Backbone as JSON, one array per atom type, in Angstrom:
{
  "sequence": "MQTYEFYTTVNEGIIVIPKEYKDKIDKARIKVILVDDEKSQKKDRRAAFGCLKGKINVPDDFNEPLDDFNCDFRKYDNYNCR",
  "N": [[-98.97, -41.71, -85.78], [-100.3, -41.74, -82.34], [-99.51, -42.56, -78.91], [-100.02, -43.11, -76.36], [-99.41, -43.2, -72.69], [-100.47, -44.64, -69.7], [-101.05, -46.1, -66.36], [-102.84, -49.33, -65.26], [-105.24, -51.91, -64.21], [-105.05, -55.59, -64.47], [-108.09, -57.51, -65.17], [-108.95, -60.23, -64.66], [-108.46, -61.11, -67.33], [-109.55, -58.63, -68.74], [-108.5, -54.67, -69.63], [-108.85, -52.21, -68.71], [-109.45, -48.78, -69.61], [-108.04, -45.53, -69.12], [-110.63, -43.05, -68.61], [-110.35, -40.42, -69.81], [-108.8, -41.46, -71.85], [-110.48, -42.69, -73.53], [-111.97, -41.09, -75.27], [-110.39, -40.47, -77.54], [-109.24, -42.82, -78.89], [-112.01, -43.74, -79.48], [-113.41, -46.8, -80.82], [-111.24, -46.98, -82.66], [-108.68, -48.71, -84.63], [-106.2, -50.44, -82.85], [-102.94, -51.01, -81.02], [-101.9, -52.75, -78.62], [-99.66, -52.86, -76.02], [-98.21, -55.12, -73.66], [-96.69, -54.19, -70.75], [-95.31, -55.78, -67.83], [-95.15, -54.11, -65.05], [-94.36, -54.54, -62.15], [-91.67, -55.9, -62.93], [-90.85, -54.3, -64.36], [-89.41, -52.23, -63.07], [-87.83, -53.33, -61.98], [-84.54, -52.76, -61.31], [-80.9, -53.36, -62.88], [-78.99, -54.83, -60.59], [-76.31, -55.63, -60.41], [-73.23, -54.11, -58.48], [-71.07, -51.66, -60.43], [-68.44, -51.61, -60.89], [-65.45, -50.74, -58.18], [-67.12, -48.37, -57.44], [-68.17, -48.49, -54.75], [-65.72, -47.05, -53.75], [-63.98, -45.1, -51.62], [-66.09, -44.84, -49.66], [-66.33, -46.77, -48.1], [-64.71, -47.5, -44.72], [-61.74, -49.23, -42.8], [-60.93, -49.57, -40.09], [-57.72, -49.79, -38.59], [-56.66, -51.82, -37.23], [-58.22, -53.84, -37.62], [-57.87, -56.34, -38.17], [-57.03, -57.13, -35.99], [-57.06, -59.87, -32.76], [-60.31, -59.84, -30.91], [-61.41, -58.52, -27.67], [-64.02, -59.38, -26.68], [-64.25, -61.86, -27.24], [-62.83, -63.33, -26.3], [-63.49, -66.15, -23.89], [-63.76, -68.55, -22.04], [-63.87, -71.3, -23.94], [-63.06, -74.01, -23.72], [-65.07, -75.73, -22.27], [-66.35, -76.66, -24.22], [-66.74, -78.98, -26.64], [-64.45, -79.51, -29.03], [-63.41, -76.66, -29.43], [-61.08, -74.47, -29.38], [-59.67, -72.01, -26.87], [-57.74, -69.03, -26.87]],
  "CA": [[-99.17, -42.95, -84.89], [-100.29, -41.51, -81.46], [-99.08, -42.98, -78.0], [-100.79, -43.04, -74.71], [-99.58, -44.33, -71.83], [-101.29, -44.96, -68.43], [-101.14, -47.34, -65.53], [-103.99, -49.8, -64.91], [-105.13, -53.16, -64.01], [-105.44, -56.28, -65.67], [-108.94, -58.17, -64.13], [-109.92, -61.27, -65.57], [-108.23, -60.59, -68.99], [-110.17, -56.78, -69.27], [-108.08, -54.0, -69.33], [-109.78, -51.08, -68.24], [-108.59, -47.49, -70.5], [-108.74, -44.31, -68.45], [-111.78, -42.14, -69.11], [-109.51, -39.32, -70.59], [-108.36, -41.69, -73.82], [-110.99, -43.53, -74.17], [-112.67, -40.79, -76.63], [-109.19, -40.5, -78.54], [-108.91, -44.26, -79.47], [-113.07, -44.67, -79.68], [-113.32, -47.31, -82.8], [-110.08, -46.9, -83.81], [-108.02, -50.14, -84.41], [-105.38, -49.76, -81.37], [-101.59, -52.24, -81.29], [-101.78, -52.94, -77.06], [-98.34, -53.42, -75.7], [-98.3, -54.55, -72.0], [-95.51, -54.5, -69.57], [-95.61, -56.29, -66.17], [-94.78, -52.75, -64.32], [-93.33, -54.49, -61.54], [-90.52, -56.44, -63.66], [-90.12, -53.42, -65.1], [-89.25, -51.58, -62.32], [-86.43, -53.99, -61.42], [-83.14, -52.39, -62.15], [-79.71, -54.41, -62.66], [-78.57, -54.73, -59.36], [-75.05, -55.59, -60.45], [-72.67, -53.21, -58.66], [-70.37, -51.23, -61.02], [-66.68, -52.09, -60.0], [-64.95, -49.24, -57.92], [-68.52, -47.28, -56.79], [-67.86, -47.69, -52.88], [-64.74, -46.14, -53.06], [-63.82, -44.06, -50.53], [-67.12, -44.58, -48.48], [-66.05, -47.51, -46.83], [-63.25, -46.52, -44.1], [-61.2, -50.24, -42.2], [-59.77, -49.42, -39.18], [-56.1, -50.29, -38.83], [-56.55, -52.64, -36.19], [-59.48, -54.44, -38.3], [-57.86, -57.93, -38.11], [-56.44, -58.05, -34.6], [-58.2, -60.43, -31.93], [-61.53, -58.95, -30.35], [-61.2, -58.99, -25.97], [-64.52, -59.53, -26.01], [-64.27, -63.4, -27.89], [-61.55, -63.93, -25.55], [-63.31, -66.08, -22.9], [-63.09, -69.92, -22.1], [-64.24, -72.5, -24.54], [-62.95, -75.61, -23.31], [-65.52, -76.99, -21.64], [-67.26, -77.38, -24.95], [-65.74, -79.93, -27.69], [-64.08, -78.95, -30.43], [-63.31, -75.38, -29.05], [-60.02, -73.67, -28.6], [-59.32, -71.04, -26.43], [-56.23, -68.39, -27.28]],
  "C": [[-99.33, -41.97, -83.34], [-100.13, -42.35, -80.63], [-99.45, -42.64, -76.96], [-100.4, -43.72, -73.74], [-99.88, -44.32, -69.86], [-101.05, -46.51, -67.46], [-102.83, -48.23, -65.33], [-103.79, -51.05, -64.09], [-105.49, -54.09, -64.49], [-106.31, -57.51, -64.46], [-109.87, -58.91, -65.22], [-109.37, -61.05, -67.08], [-108.45, -59.19, -69.94], [-109.35, -55.82, -68.99], [-109.43, -52.77, -69.75], [-108.8, -49.42, -69.32], [-109.43, -46.33, -69.74], [-110.12, -43.29, -69.52], [-111.25, -40.51, -70.66], [-108.81, -39.48, -72.19], [-109.84, -41.93, -74.18], [-111.91, -42.75, -75.6], [-111.57, -40.64, -77.95], [-108.89, -41.66, -79.26], [-110.36, -44.79, -79.49], [-112.78, -45.27, -80.71], [-112.35, -47.3, -83.49], [-109.63, -48.26, -83.25], [-106.83, -49.68, -83.33], [-103.9, -51.26, -81.67], [-101.33, -52.11, -79.53], [-100.1, -53.55, -77.14], [-98.2, -53.65, -73.92], [-97.0, -55.14, -71.46], [-95.67, -54.57, -68.34], [-94.59, -54.61, -65.43], [-93.65, -53.18, -62.89], [-91.86, -55.3, -61.81], [-89.9, -55.2, -63.98], [-89.42, -52.16, -64.49], [-87.69, -52.18, -61.27], [-85.37, -53.29, -62.04], [-81.71, -53.56, -61.94], [-79.29, -54.07, -61.4], [-77.1, -55.3, -58.9], [-74.03, -54.37, -59.9], [-71.43, -52.51, -59.67], [-69.11, -51.28, -60.3], [-65.93, -50.37, -59.63], [-66.34, -48.12, -57.01], [-68.55, -47.0, -55.21], [-66.3, -47.53, -52.91], [-64.77, -44.72, -52.36], [-65.11, -43.8, -49.48], [-67.35, -45.66, -47.82], [-64.88, -47.55, -46.01], [-63.06, -48.03, -42.91], [-60.44, -49.71, -41.44], [-58.8, -50.15, -39.37], [-56.13, -51.53, -38.24], [-57.77, -53.4, -36.78], [-59.21, -56.27, -37.75], [-56.9, -58.32, -36.9], [-57.86, -58.48, -34.14], [-59.27, -59.56, -31.01], [-60.85, -59.5, -28.77], [-62.59, -59.57, -25.87], [-65.04, -61.45, -26.68], [-63.2, -63.82, -26.91], [-62.07, -64.63, -24.32], [-63.26, -67.97, -23.22], [-64.02, -70.55, -22.58], [-63.53, -73.7, -24.3], [-63.81, -76.41, -22.78], [-66.65, -77.42, -22.98], [-66.19, -77.88, -26.02], [-65.47, -78.94, -28.89], [-63.78, -77.44, -30.57], [-61.59, -75.08, -28.55], [-59.64, -72.51, -28.45], [-57.81, -70.09, -26.71], [-55.33, -68.32, -25.92]]
}
């Protein structure tokens, strides 16, 4: 059994076989397997545990309050300033 792989577009249920393969499979009984290329190219997006180790640095003062947000929110309801 010979296998040929190529990309094509299905138009109204018709699959166009590229010219370079037409002579090889003319009048032959063939088996057709359809694979939707968009779905086959998607990879499993689950990240492997620890894959970002050493790539992300968090500064020591990460949890400290930011001075930029010390404004007067008292004029708004339900807000409290420090």
